DOKERO-870446 format. One record per residue: residue number from 0; residue in one letter; x, y, z of N, C-alpha, C in turn. Coordinates in Angstrom, 1 decimal. Each point is the difference from the previous one (the first is absolute). Layout:
N
  num  residu    n.c1    n.c2    n.c3   ca.c1   ca.c2   ca.c3    c.c1    c.c2    c.c3
  NUM       A       X       Y       Z       X       Y       Z       X       Y       Z
...
end
This chain:
288
  num  residu    n.c1    n.c2    n.c3   ca.c1   ca.c2   ca.c3    c.c1    c.c2    c.c3
    0       M    58.5   124.1    90.9     0.9     0.7     0.9     1.0    -0.9     0.7
    1       P     1.3     0.1    -0.2     0.9    -0.9     0.7    -0.1     0.2     1.5
    2       L     0.3    -1.1     0.7    -0.1     0.0     1.5     1.4    -0.4     0.5
    3       Y     0.5     0.8     1.0     1.3    -0.2     0.6    -0.1    -0.3     1.5
    4       F     0.7    -1.0     0.4    -0.1    -0.5     1.4     1.3     0.0     0.8
    5       F    -0.2     0.0     1.3     1.1    -0.2     1.0    -0.4    -1.2     0.8
    6       D     0.6    -1.2    -0.3    -0.3    -1.2     0.8     0.9     0.1     1.3
    7       T    -0.7     0.4     1.1     0.7     0.3     1.2     0.4    -1.2     0.9
    8       H    -0.2    -1.2    -0.5     0.4    -1.2     0.8     0.0    -1.2    -1.0
    9       A     1.1    -0.4    -0.4     0.1    -1.2    -0.9     1.4    -0.7     0.3
   10       H    -0.1    -1.3     0.3     1.2    -0.8     0.3     0.5    -0.5    -1.3
   11       I     0.6     0.9    -0.8     0.5    -0.5    -1.3     1.2    -0.9     0.1
   12       Q     0.6     0.0     1.2     1.2    -0.9     0.2    -0.4    -1.4     0.3
   13       R    -1.3    -0.3     0.0    -0.5    -1.3     0.4    -1.0    -0.5    -1.0
   14       S    -0.1    -1.3    -0.1    -1.1    -0.7    -0.7    -0.7    -0.9     1.0
   15       R    -1.0    -0.7    -0.4    -0.8    -0.8     0.9     0.9    -1.1     0.5
   16       S     1.0    -0.4    -0.7     0.9    -1.1     0.4     1.3     0.5     0.6
   17       G     0.2     1.3     0.2     1.2     0.5     0.6     0.4     1.3    -0.6
   18       R     1.3     0.0    -0.4     0.5     1.3    -0.7    -0.5     0.1    -1.4
   19       C    -0.2     1.2    -0.4    -0.6     0.3    -1.3     0.9    -0.4    -1.2
   20       P    -0.4    -0.8    -1.0     0.9    -0.4    -1.0     0.2     1.0    -1.2
   21       D    -0.9     0.9    -0.2     0.0     0.9    -1.2    -0.5     1.4     0.3
   22       V     0.8     0.7     0.8    -0.4     1.4     0.4     0.0     0.9    -1.2
   23       A     0.9    -0.2    -0.9     0.1     1.0    -1.1    -1.3     0.0    -0.8
   24       N    -0.5    -1.1    -0.4    -1.2     0.0    -0.8    -1.2     0.3     0.8
   25       L     0.0    -0.4     1.3    -1.1     0.4     0.9    -0.2     1.5     0.1
   26       L     1.2     0.7     0.0    -0.1     1.5     0.1    -0.3     0.6    -1.3
   27       L     0.4    -0.6    -1.1    -0.4     0.5    -1.3    -1.5    -0.1    -0.3
   28       R    -0.5    -1.2     0.4    -1.5    -0.1    -0.1    -0.7     1.0     0.9
   29       A     0.5     0.3     1.1    -0.6     1.0     0.9     0.1     1.4    -0.7
   30       R     1.1     0.3    -0.6     0.2     1.3    -0.7    -1.0     0.1    -1.1
   31       E    -0.2    -1.0    -0.8    -0.9     0.0    -1.1    -1.4     0.2     0.4
   32       T    -0.3    -0.4     1.2    -1.4     0.2     0.6    -0.2     1.4     0.5
   33       G     1.1     0.7     0.2    -0.2     1.4     0.5     0.6     0.2     1.4
   34       V     0.6    -1.1     0.6     0.7     0.2     1.2     1.3     0.8    -0.2
   35       R     0.1     1.1     0.8     1.2     0.8    -0.2     0.9     0.0     1.3
   36       A    -0.5    -0.6     1.0     0.9    -0.2     1.2    -0.5    -1.2     0.8
   37       V     0.9    -0.7     0.6    -0.2    -1.1     0.9     0.8     0.2     1.3
   38       L    -0.6    -0.3     1.1     0.7    -0.1     1.3     0.0    -1.5     0.4
   39       A     1.2    -0.5     0.1     0.2    -1.5     0.3     0.5    -0.1     1.4
   40       P    -0.8    -0.6     0.9     0.4    -0.2     1.4     0.7    -1.3     0.2
   41       A     0.9     0.0     1.0     0.7    -1.2     0.4    -0.9    -0.9     0.9
   42       V     0.3    -1.3     0.0    -0.6    -0.9     0.9     0.9    -0.4     1.1
   43       D     1.3    -0.3    -0.5     1.0    -0.5     1.0     1.3     0.7    -0.3
   44       R     1.1    -0.4     0.7     1.3     0.7    -0.2     0.5    -0.2    -1.4
   45       A    -0.2    -1.2    -0.6     0.6    -0.3    -1.3    -0.6     0.9    -1.1
   46       D    -1.2     0.5     0.3    -0.6     0.9    -1.0     0.7     1.4    -0.1
   47       W     0.7     0.4     1.1     0.6     1.3     0.0     1.0     0.2    -1.2
   48       D     0.9    -1.0    -0.1     1.0     0.1    -1.1    -0.7    -0.2    -1.3
   49       T    -0.9    -0.9    -0.1    -0.7    -0.3    -1.3    -0.6     1.3    -0.5
   50       L    -0.8     0.7     0.8    -0.7     1.2    -0.4     1.0     1.1    -0.3
   51       A     1.0     0.1     0.7     1.0     1.1    -0.2     0.6    -0.1    -1.4
   52       K     0.2    -1.2    -0.5     0.7    -0.3    -1.3    -0.9     0.1    -1.2
   53       M    -1.3     0.0     0.2    -1.0     0.0    -1.1     0.0     1.3    -0.8
   54       T     0.0    -0.1    -1.3     0.0     1.2    -0.8    -1.3     0.0    -0.9
   55       P    -0.8     1.0     0.0    -1.3    -0.1    -0.8     0.3     0.5    -1.4
   56       P    -0.9    -0.3    -0.9     0.1     0.5    -1.4    -0.2     1.5     0.0
   57       R     0.4     0.6    -1.1    -0.2     1.4    -0.2    -1.5     0.4     0.1
   58       G    -0.3     1.1     0.7    -1.3     0.4     0.1    -0.8    -0.6     1.1
   59       L     0.6    -0.8     0.8    -0.7    -0.6     1.2     1.0     0.2     1.2
   60       R    -0.5     0.6     1.0     0.9     0.3     1.2    -0.3    -1.2     1.0
   61       L     1.1    -0.4     0.6    -0.1    -1.1     1.0     0.5     0.5     1.3
   62       Y    -0.8    -0.1     1.0     0.4     0.4     1.4    -0.1    -1.3     0.9
   63       V     0.6     0.1     1.1     0.1    -1.2     0.9    -0.3     0.3     1.4
   64       A    -0.4    -1.0     0.8    -0.2     0.1     1.4     0.8    -1.1     0.6
   65       W     0.7     0.3     1.1     0.8    -1.0     0.7    -0.7    -0.3     1.4
   66       G    -0.2    -1.2     0.3    -0.6    -0.3     1.3    -0.1    -1.5     0.2
   67       L    -0.7    -0.4     1.0    -0.2    -1.4     0.4    -1.5    -0.3     0.1
   68       H    -0.5    -0.8    -0.9    -1.4    -0.4    -0.1    -0.3    -0.8     1.3
   69       P    -1.3     0.1     0.5    -0.3    -0.8     1.2     0.0    -1.5    -0.3
   70       Y    -0.2    -0.5    -1.2     0.2    -1.4    -0.3     1.4    -0.4     0.3
   71       F     1.0     0.8    -0.5     1.4    -0.4     0.2     0.3     0.1     1.5
   72       V    -0.5     1.0     0.7     0.2     0.1     1.4    -0.4    -1.3     0.8
   73       C    -1.1    -0.6    -0.5    -0.4    -1.3     0.6     1.0    -1.1    -0.2
   74       E     0.8     0.1    -1.0     1.0    -1.1    -0.4     1.3     0.1     0.7
   75       I     0.3     1.1     0.7     1.2     0.2     0.7    -0.2     0.2     1.5
   76       T     1.1    -0.2     0.8    -0.1     0.1     1.4     0.1     1.5     0.4
   77       P    -0.4     0.3     1.2     0.2     1.4     0.5     1.4     0.4     0.0
   78       R     0.9    -0.9     0.3     1.5     0.4    -0.1     0.4     0.3    -1.4
   79       E    -0.4    -0.9    -0.9     0.3     0.3    -1.4    -0.6     1.3    -0.5
   80       S    -1.2     0.3     0.4    -0.7     1.2    -0.5     0.8     1.3     0.6
   81       T     0.5    -0.1     1.2     0.8     1.1     0.5     1.2     0.3    -0.9
   82       T     0.7    -1.0    -0.4     1.2     0.2    -0.8    -0.4     0.5    -1.4
   83       I    -1.1    -0.5    -0.6    -0.4     0.4    -1.3    -0.6     1.5     0.0
   84       V    -0.7     0.3     1.1    -0.4     1.4     0.1     1.1     1.0     0.1
   85       E     1.0    -0.4     0.8     1.2     0.8     0.1     0.7     0.2    -1.4
   86       E     0.1    -1.1    -0.8     0.5     0.1    -1.3    -0.8     0.9    -0.9
   87       L    -1.3    -0.1     0.1    -0.9     0.9    -0.7     0.3     1.5     0.3
   88       Y     0.1     0.3     1.2     0.3     1.4     0.4     1.3     0.4    -0.6
   89       E     1.0    -0.8     0.2     1.4     0.3    -0.5     0.0     0.2    -1.5
   90       R    -0.7    -0.8    -0.8     0.0     0.1    -1.4    -0.8     1.1    -0.5
   91       V    -1.1     0.4     0.6    -0.7     1.2    -0.4     0.8     1.2     0.3
   92       F     0.6     0.1     1.1     0.8     1.2     0.3     1.2     0.2    -0.8
   93       S     0.6    -1.1    -0.5     1.2     0.0    -0.8    -0.2    -0.1    -1.5
   94       A    -1.3     0.1    -0.4    -0.3    -0.2    -1.4     0.6     1.1    -0.8
   95       S     0.4    -0.3    -1.2     0.6     1.0    -1.0    -1.1     1.0    -0.4
   96       S     0.5     1.1    -0.6    -1.0     1.0    -0.4    -0.9    -0.5    -1.1
   97       D     0.5    -0.9    -0.9    -0.8    -0.6    -1.0    -1.1    -0.9     0.6
   98       L     0.4    -0.8     1.0    -1.0    -0.9     0.6    -1.0     0.8     0.9
   99       R     0.5     1.1     0.6    -1.0     0.8     0.8    -1.0     0.6    -0.9
  100       A     0.3     0.3    -1.2    -1.0     0.6    -1.0    -1.0    -1.1    -0.3
  101       K     0.4    -1.2     0.0    -0.9    -1.1    -0.3    -0.8    -0.6     1.2
  102       L     0.6     0.1     1.2    -0.6    -0.5     1.2    -1.0     1.0     0.6
  103       R    -1.3    -0.3    -0.1    -1.1     0.9     0.3    -0.8    -0.4     1.1
  104       A     0.2    -1.1     0.6    -0.9    -0.5     1.1     0.7    -1.0     0.8
  105       V    -0.6    -0.2     1.2     0.4    -1.2     0.9    -1.1    -1.0    -0.2
  106       G     0.4    -1.2    -0.3    -1.0    -1.0    -0.2     0.4    -1.1    -1.0
  107       E    -0.8    -0.9    -0.1    -1.4    -0.2     0.6     0.2    -0.4     1.4
  108       C    -0.7     0.7     0.9     0.0    -0.3     1.4    -1.4    -0.1     0.5
  109       G    -0.1    -0.4     1.3    -1.4     0.0     0.6    -0.3    -1.2     0.8
  110       L    -1.3    -0.3     0.1    -0.4    -1.1     0.9    -1.0    -0.9    -0.8
  111       D     0.2    -1.3     0.3    -1.0    -1.0    -0.6    -0.3    -1.0     1.0
  112       F    -1.1     0.1     0.7    -0.3    -0.9     1.1    -0.7    -1.2    -0.6
  113       A    -0.3    -0.1    -1.3    -0.5    -1.2    -0.6     1.2    -1.0    -0.1
  114       R     1.2     0.5    -0.2     1.2    -0.8    -0.1     0.6    -0.2     1.4
  115       A     0.0     1.0     0.9     0.6    -0.1     1.3    -1.2    -0.2     1.0
  116       R    -0.1    -1.3     0.4    -1.2    -0.4     0.8     0.2    -0.1     1.5
  117       T     1.2     0.0     0.4     0.3    -0.2     1.5     0.4     1.4     0.6
  118       P    -0.2     0.2     1.2     0.4     1.3     0.7     1.5     0.3    -0.3
  119       D     0.9    -1.0     0.1     1.4     0.3    -0.2     0.3     0.4    -1.5
  120       T    -0.5    -0.6    -1.0     0.3     0.4    -1.3    -0.7     1.3    -0.3
  121       R    -1.1     0.3     0.5    -0.6     1.3    -0.2     0.8     1.1     0.7
  122       A     0.5    -0.2     1.2     0.9     0.9     0.7     1.2     0.3    -0.9
  123       H     0.6    -1.1    -0.6     1.1     0.1    -0.8    -0.2     0.9    -1.2
  124       Q    -1.2    -0.2    -0.7    -0.3     0.8    -1.1    -0.1     1.5     0.4
  125       V    -0.7     0.2     1.2    -0.2     1.4     0.4     1.4     0.7     0.3
  126       R     0.9    -0.8     0.6     1.3     0.6     0.3     0.8     0.4    -1.3
  127       V    -0.1    -0.9    -1.0     0.7     0.4    -1.2    -0.7     1.1    -0.8
  128       F    -1.3     0.0     0.1    -0.7     1.1    -0.6     0.3     1.4     0.7
  129       R     0.1     0.0     1.3     0.4     1.2     0.7     1.3     0.5    -0.4
  130       A     1.0    -1.0    -0.2     1.3     0.4    -0.4     0.0     0.7    -1.4
  131       Q    -0.9    -0.5    -0.9    -0.1     0.6    -1.3    -0.7     1.3     0.0
  132       V    -1.0     0.2     1.0    -0.6     1.3     0.2     1.0     1.0     0.4
  133       E     1.0    -0.4     0.9     1.0     0.9     0.4     0.9     0.4    -1.1
  134       L     0.3    -1.0    -0.9     0.8     0.3    -1.2    -0.7     1.1    -0.9
  135       S    -1.3    -0.2    -0.1    -0.8     1.0    -0.8     0.1     1.3     0.6
  136       R    -0.2     0.1     1.3     0.1     1.3     0.8     1.3     0.6    -0.2
  137       T     1.1    -0.8     0.1     1.3     0.6     0.0     0.4     0.5    -1.4
  138       T    -0.4    -0.7    -1.0     0.4     0.4    -1.4    -1.0     0.9    -0.7
  139       G    -1.3     0.0     0.5    -1.0     0.7    -0.6    -0.7    -0.7    -1.2
  140       L     0.5    -1.3    -0.2    -0.6    -0.8    -1.1    -1.4    -0.5     0.4
  141       P    -0.9     0.0    -0.9    -1.3    -0.6     0.4     0.2    -1.6     0.1
  142       M    -1.0    -0.6     0.5    -0.1    -1.5     0.1    -1.0    -0.5    -1.0
  143       S     0.3    -1.2    -0.5    -1.0    -0.8    -0.8    -0.4    -1.1     1.0
  144       I    -1.3     0.1     0.5    -0.4    -0.8     1.1    -1.0    -1.1    -0.4
  145       H     0.4    -1.2     0.5    -0.9    -1.2    -0.2    -0.7    -0.2     1.3
  146       C    -1.3    -0.2    -0.1    -0.8    -0.2     1.3    -1.1    -1.0    -0.3
  147       V     0.0    -1.1     0.6    -1.0    -1.0    -0.1    -0.4    -0.5     1.4
  148       K    -1.3     0.1     0.3    -0.6    -0.4     1.3     0.8     0.5     1.2
  149       A     0.5     1.3    -0.2     0.7     0.6     1.1    -0.2     1.5     0.0
  150       Q    -1.2     0.5    -0.4    -0.2     1.4    -0.2     0.2     0.7     1.4
  151       G    -0.6    -0.6     1.1     0.1     0.7     1.3     1.5     0.2     0.4
  152       P     0.8    -1.1     0.1     1.4     0.1     0.4     0.8     0.9    -1.0
  153       M    -0.3     0.0    -1.3     0.7     0.8    -0.9    -0.3     1.5     0.3
  154       L    -1.3     0.3     0.2    -0.3     1.4     0.3     0.6     0.5     1.3
  155       E     0.1    -0.9     1.0     0.6     0.3     1.2     1.5     0.4    -0.2
  156       V     0.7    -0.8    -0.8     1.4     0.3    -0.2     0.2     1.3    -0.7
  157       L    -0.9     0.3    -1.0     0.1     1.2    -0.8    -0.3     1.2     0.9
  158       R    -0.8    -0.2     1.0    -0.4     1.1     0.9     1.1     0.3     1.1
  159       E     0.8    -0.9     0.2     1.0     0.1     1.1     0.9     1.2    -0.2
  160       R     0.5     0.2    -1.3     0.9     1.1    -0.3    -0.4     0.5    -1.4
  161       P     0.1     1.3    -0.2    -0.3     0.5    -1.4     0.9    -0.6    -1.0
  162       T    -0.6    -0.4    -1.1     0.7    -0.6    -1.1    -0.2     0.8    -1.3
  163       P     0.9     0.0    -1.0    -0.3     0.6    -1.3    -1.3    -0.6    -0.6
  164       P    -0.7     0.8    -0.8    -1.1    -0.6    -0.7     0.4    -1.2    -0.8
  165       S    -0.7    -1.1     0.2     0.4    -1.3    -0.6    -1.2    -0.6    -0.7
  166       V     0.3    -1.2    -0.6    -1.0    -0.6    -0.9    -0.5    -1.4     0.6
  167       M    -1.3    -0.1     0.2    -0.6    -1.3     0.3    -0.2    -0.7    -1.3
  168       H     0.8    -1.0    -0.3     0.0    -0.6    -1.3    -1.0    -1.1    -0.1
  169       A    -0.6    -0.2    -1.2    -1.0    -1.0    -0.2    -1.1     0.0     1.1
  170       F    -0.5     1.1     0.3    -0.9     0.2     1.1    -1.2    -0.9     0.0
  171       S    -0.3    -0.7     1.1    -1.1    -0.9     0.0    -0.9     0.2     1.3
  172       G     0.3     1.1     0.7    -0.8     0.3     1.2    -1.3     0.7    -0.3
  173       S    -0.6     0.5     1.0    -1.3     0.7    -0.1     0.1     1.5    -0.4
  174       A    -1.1     0.6    -0.5     0.0     1.4    -0.3     0.4     0.8     1.3
  175       Q    -0.5    -0.4     1.1     0.3     0.7     1.3     1.5     0.0     0.3
  176       T     0.6    -1.2    -0.2     1.5     0.0     0.2     0.7     0.8    -1.0
  177       A    -0.4     0.0    -1.2     0.6     0.8    -1.1     0.0     1.5     0.4
  178       C    -1.2     0.4     0.5    -0.1     1.4     0.3     0.8     0.4     1.2
  179       R     0.2    -0.9     1.0     0.8     0.3     1.1     1.5     0.1    -0.4
  180       L     0.4    -0.8    -0.9     1.4     0.1    -0.6     0.2     1.3    -0.7
  181       V    -1.0     0.3    -0.8     0.1     1.3    -0.8     0.1     1.2     0.9
  182       E    -0.8     0.0     1.1     0.0     1.0     1.0     1.4     0.2     0.6
  183       A     0.7    -1.2     0.1     1.4     0.1     0.6     1.0     0.3    -1.1
  184       G    -0.4     0.3    -1.2     0.9     0.5    -1.0     0.4    -1.1    -1.0
  185       H    -0.5    -1.2     0.1     0.5    -1.1    -0.9    -0.8    -0.1    -1.3
  186       Y     0.5    -0.8    -0.9    -0.6    -0.2    -1.3    -0.5    -1.5    -0.1
  187       I    -1.0    -0.2    -0.8    -0.6    -1.3    -0.1     0.1    -0.5    -1.4
  188       S     0.6    -1.2    -0.2     0.3    -0.5    -1.3    -0.9    -1.2    -0.3
  189       F    -0.6    -0.1    -1.1    -0.8    -1.1    -0.4     0.6    -0.9    -1.1
  190       A    -0.2    -1.3     0.2     0.4    -0.9    -1.0    -1.2    -0.7    -0.6
  191       A     0.2    -1.2    -0.6    -1.2    -0.6    -0.7    -0.9    -0.7     0.9
  192       N     0.2     0.1     1.4    -1.1    -0.5     0.9    -1.3     0.8    -0.2
  193       V     0.1     1.3    -0.5    -1.2     0.7    -0.3    -0.8    -0.5    -1.2
  194       C     0.7    -0.9    -0.8    -0.6    -0.5    -1.2    -0.8    -1.3     0.3
  195       V     0.2    -0.5     1.2    -0.6    -1.3     0.4    -1.5     0.2     0.3
  196       E    -0.8    -0.8    -0.7    -1.5     0.1     0.2    -0.3    -0.2     1.5
  197       N    -1.0     0.8     0.5    -0.5    -0.1     1.4     1.1     0.4     1.0
  198       A     1.0     0.7    -0.4     1.0     0.5     1.0    -0.5     1.3     0.6
  199       R    -1.1    -0.1     0.8    -0.7     1.2     0.5     0.8     0.9     0.8
  200       K     0.8    -0.5     0.9     0.7     0.8     1.0     1.0     0.9    -0.8
  201       V     0.8    -0.6    -0.8     1.1     0.8    -0.7    -0.7     0.9    -1.1
  202       V    -1.1    -0.4    -0.5    -0.7     0.9    -0.9    -0.5     1.3     0.7
  203       E    -0.5    -0.2     1.2    -0.4     1.2     0.8     1.2     0.9     0.3
  204       A     1.1    -0.6     0.3     1.2     0.8     0.3     0.5     0.7    -1.2
  205       A    -0.1    -0.7    -1.2     0.5     0.7    -1.2    -0.9     1.2    -0.4
  206       R    -1.2     0.0     0.4    -0.9     1.1    -0.2     0.3     1.2     1.0
  207       A     0.5    -0.4     1.2     0.1     1.0     1.1     1.2     0.8     0.0
  208       V     1.1    -0.5    -0.6     1.3     0.6     0.1     0.0     1.3    -0.9
  209       P     0.4     1.1     0.6     0.1     1.3    -0.7     0.9    -0.1    -1.2
  210       D    -0.2     0.8    -1.1     0.8     0.0    -1.2     1.4     0.2     0.3
  211       D     0.4     0.8     1.0     1.4     0.4     0.2     0.7    -1.1     0.8
  212       R    -0.6    -1.1     0.4     0.6    -1.0     0.7    -0.1    -1.4    -0.6
  213       L    -0.4     0.0    -1.3    -0.3    -1.2    -0.7     1.2    -0.4    -0.8
  214       L     0.4    -1.3     0.0     1.1    -0.6    -0.8    -0.4    -1.3    -0.7
  215       L     0.8    -0.3    -0.9    -0.4    -1.2    -0.9     1.3    -0.9     0.0
  216       E    -0.3    -1.3     0.0     1.1    -1.0    -0.1    -0.5    -1.3    -0.5
  217       T     1.0    -0.9    -0.4    -0.3    -1.3    -0.4     0.3    -1.1     1.1
  218       D     1.0     0.3     0.8     0.5    -1.0     1.0     0.5    -1.3    -0.8
  219       S     0.4     0.2    -1.2     0.4    -1.2    -0.8     1.3    -0.6     0.7
  220       P     0.1    -1.3    -0.2    -0.7    -0.9    -0.8    -1.3    -0.6     0.6
  221       D    -0.4     0.5     1.2    -1.2    -0.4     0.7    -1.2     0.8    -0.5
  222       Q    -1.2    -0.4     0.5    -1.2     0.8    -0.2    -0.3     0.2    -1.5
  223       T     0.1    -1.0    -0.8    -0.4     0.2    -1.4    -1.5     0.4    -0.1
  224       P    -0.3     1.0    -0.8    -1.4     0.3    -0.2    -0.8    -1.2    -0.6
  225       P    -1.2    -0.1     0.5    -0.8    -1.2    -0.4     0.0    -0.3    -1.5
  226       G    -0.1     1.0    -0.8    -0.1    -0.2    -1.4     1.3    -0.4    -0.7
  227       R     1.1     0.0     0.8     1.3    -0.4    -0.6     0.5    -1.4     0.5
  228       R    -0.7    -0.6     0.9     0.4    -1.2     0.6    -0.2    -1.1    -1.1
  229       P     0.9    -1.0     0.0     1.0    -0.4     1.0     1.4     0.6    -0.1
  230       A     0.2     1.0    -0.8     1.3     0.6    -0.2     0.5     0.6     1.3
  231       A     1.3     0.1     0.1     0.6     0.7     1.2    -0.2     1.5    -0.3
  232       N    -0.2     0.7     1.1    -0.3     1.4    -0.1     1.3     0.8    -0.4
  233       E    -0.2     1.1    -0.7     1.2     0.8    -0.4    -0.5     1.5    -0.1
  234       P     1.0     0.9     0.0    -0.4     1.5     0.0    -0.9     0.3    -1.2
  235       A     0.1    -0.7    -1.1    -0.8     0.4    -1.2    -1.5    -0.2     0.3
  236       F    -0.3    -0.8     1.0    -1.4    -0.2     0.3    -0.6     1.1     0.9
  237       I     0.7     1.1     0.3    -0.5     1.0     0.8    -1.2     0.7    -0.6
  238       I    -0.2    -0.1    -1.3    -1.2     0.6    -0.6    -1.3    -0.6     0.6
  239       D     0.1    -1.3     0.3    -1.3    -0.6     0.6    -0.4     0.6     1.3
  240       V     1.0     0.3     0.8    -0.3     0.6     1.3    -0.5     1.4    -0.2
  241       A     0.7     0.8    -0.9    -0.4     1.3    -0.2    -1.5     0.1    -0.5
  242       R    -0.3    -0.9    -0.9    -1.4     0.0    -0.6    -1.0    -0.3     1.1
  243       R     0.3    -0.9     0.9    -0.9    -0.3     1.1    -0.1     1.1     1.0
  244       L     1.1     0.7     0.3    -0.1     1.1     0.9    -0.8     1.2    -0.6
  245       A     0.2     0.2    -1.3    -0.8     1.0    -0.7    -1.5    -0.3     0.0
  246       E    -0.3    -1.3    -0.2    -1.4    -0.4     0.1    -0.6     0.2     1.4
  247       L     0.7    -0.3     1.0    -0.4     0.1     1.4    -0.2     1.4     0.4
  248       R     0.9     0.9    -0.5     0.0     1.4     0.4    -0.8     0.9    -0.9
  249       G    -0.5    -0.6    -1.1    -0.8     0.8    -0.9     0.7     1.0    -0.8
  250       V     1.3    -0.3    -0.4     0.8     1.0    -0.7     0.6    -0.7    -1.3
  251       D     0.6     0.8    -0.8     0.7    -0.5    -1.2     1.3    -0.7     0.5
  252       V     0.4    -1.1    -0.7     1.2    -0.7     0.3     1.2     0.9    -0.1
  253       A     0.0     1.0    -0.9     1.1     0.9    -0.2     0.2     0.9     1.3
  254       E    -1.1     0.3     0.7     0.1     0.7     1.2     0.7    -0.8     1.1
  255       I    -0.3    -1.3     0.0     0.6    -0.9     1.0     1.5    -0.1    -0.3
  256       A     0.4    -0.2    -1.3     1.4    -0.1    -0.4     0.7     1.3     0.4
  257       T    -0.5     1.1    -0.2     0.7     1.3     0.3     0.1     0.2     1.4
  258       L    -1.0    -0.1     0.8     0.1     0.4     1.4     0.8    -1.0     0.8
  259       T    -0.1    -1.3    -0.4     0.8    -1.0     0.8     1.5     0.1    -0.4
  260       R     0.3     0.4    -1.3     1.4     0.3    -0.4     0.5     1.2     0.8
  261       D    -0.7     1.0     0.1     0.4     1.2     0.7     0.2    -0.3     1.5
  262       N    -1.0    -0.7     0.6     0.1    -0.3     1.4     1.3    -0.9     0.3
  263       G     0.3    -0.9    -0.9     1.2    -0.8     0.2     1.2     0.8     0.0
  264       R     0.1     0.9    -0.9     1.2     0.9    -0.1     0.1     0.8     1.3
  265       R    -1.1     0.4     0.5     0.0     0.9     1.3     0.5    -0.9     1.2
  266       V    -0.7    -1.1     0.2     0.4    -0.8     1.2     1.4    -0.5     0.0
  267       F     0.5    -0.3    -1.2     1.3    -0.6    -0.1     1.1     1.1    -0.3
  268       G    -0.4     1.2     0.0     1.0     1.1    -0.2     0.7     0.1    -1.3
  269       I    -0.8    -0.3    -1.1     0.6     0.0    -1.3    -0.2     1.3    -0.7
  270       D     1.0     0.7    -0.3    -0.1     1.3    -0.6     0.1    -0.1    -1.6
  271       E     0.8    -0.9    -0.5     0.3    -0.1    -1.4    -1.3    -0.5    -0.7
  272       P    -0.3     0.6    -1.2    -1.2    -0.4    -0.7     0.2    -1.4    -0.7
  273       F    -1.1    -0.6    -0.2     0.0    -1.3    -0.7    -0.2     0.3    -1.5
  274       A     0.7    -0.9    -0.8    -0.2     0.1    -1.5    -1.4    -0.6    -0.3
  275       L    -0.8     0.7    -0.7    -1.4    -0.4    -0.2    -0.2    -0.5    -1.5
  276       H    -0.1     0.9    -0.9    -0.4    -0.4    -1.4     1.1    -0.7    -0.8
  277       E     1.3     0.1     0.5     1.1    -0.3    -0.8     0.0    -1.5    -0.5
  278       F    -0.6    -0.9     0.8     0.2    -1.4    -0.4    -1.4    -0.6    -0.2
  279       D    -0.9     0.7    -0.6    -1.3    -0.6    -0.4     0.2    -0.8    -1.3
  280       G    -0.7    -1.1    -0.1     0.0    -0.8    -1.2     1.0    -1.1     0.0
  281       E     0.4    -0.5    -1.1     0.9    -1.2    -0.1     1.3     0.3     0.7
  282       D     0.6    -1.0     0.6     1.2     0.1     0.8     1.2    -0.7    -0.7
  283       P     1.0     0.7    -0.6     1.1    -0.7    -0.7     0.9    -0.7     1.0
  284       E     0.0     0.3     1.3     0.9    -0.6     1.0    -0.4    -1.4     0.4
  285       R    -1.2    -0.4    -0.3    -0.6    -1.3     0.5     0.9    -1.2    -0.6
  286       S     0.4    -0.8     1.0     0.7    -1.2    -0.4    -0.9    -1.0    -0.7
  287       P     0.4    -0.9    -0.9    -0.9    -1.0    -0.6    -0.4    -1.0     1.0
end
């Protein structure tokens, strides 16, 4: 039985060494594996234009998120971040109708206190995250949220004002934190960290998330599944994550593919259907 996936978080515009050199074949490989949609989140301002200009192959839908990753926030000053956030607001609100159809989330945004280790840099991350929360509230777009070693502050920001249901990407927290986020209306997305041996905490969370709040992603080019290393990660490897989630939850992998695909369409407000069977088998579009 063919399997069809929605990779809800893949940085296809980037490689391990910087910008991605061969997006066309990367997406063709994904399509051959059964990926029928990818959401590509920005990391910095330069990604906004790069993502807007990308065109997927027939049969695969490409959606984007615009925002400022907490890593990038650590590289700029508070004054610079104010200017860039203002530009983000302006560009989102002035986007063309074609771009608005493609722009489905604010992100990647969030907090990373492993990277921000001083009170000042952490406060800076929180301020920029709050600004992106307000953009989400104003536009109704969900957020694609990064959170590392900052679960408490992140939950505090999300509790301050009601936000659209959003996605905790590459979730690495506890089952208790996952359930609190689900109770607040958010979705929990798992990457290949669930495939890592002895990853007890994330395994417990992967078992605890309700079916209607579960999502699937690769977070490529990072988080390569153990069995694929040393290769860089890519959307075609989503099958590894799906199989592991199916094993952990005691269901068939086809069920994981279907419910995570449907959940992704719901949280990102995607009404149009994905092409499913049309591109099974050999791909004549593949470049040599």
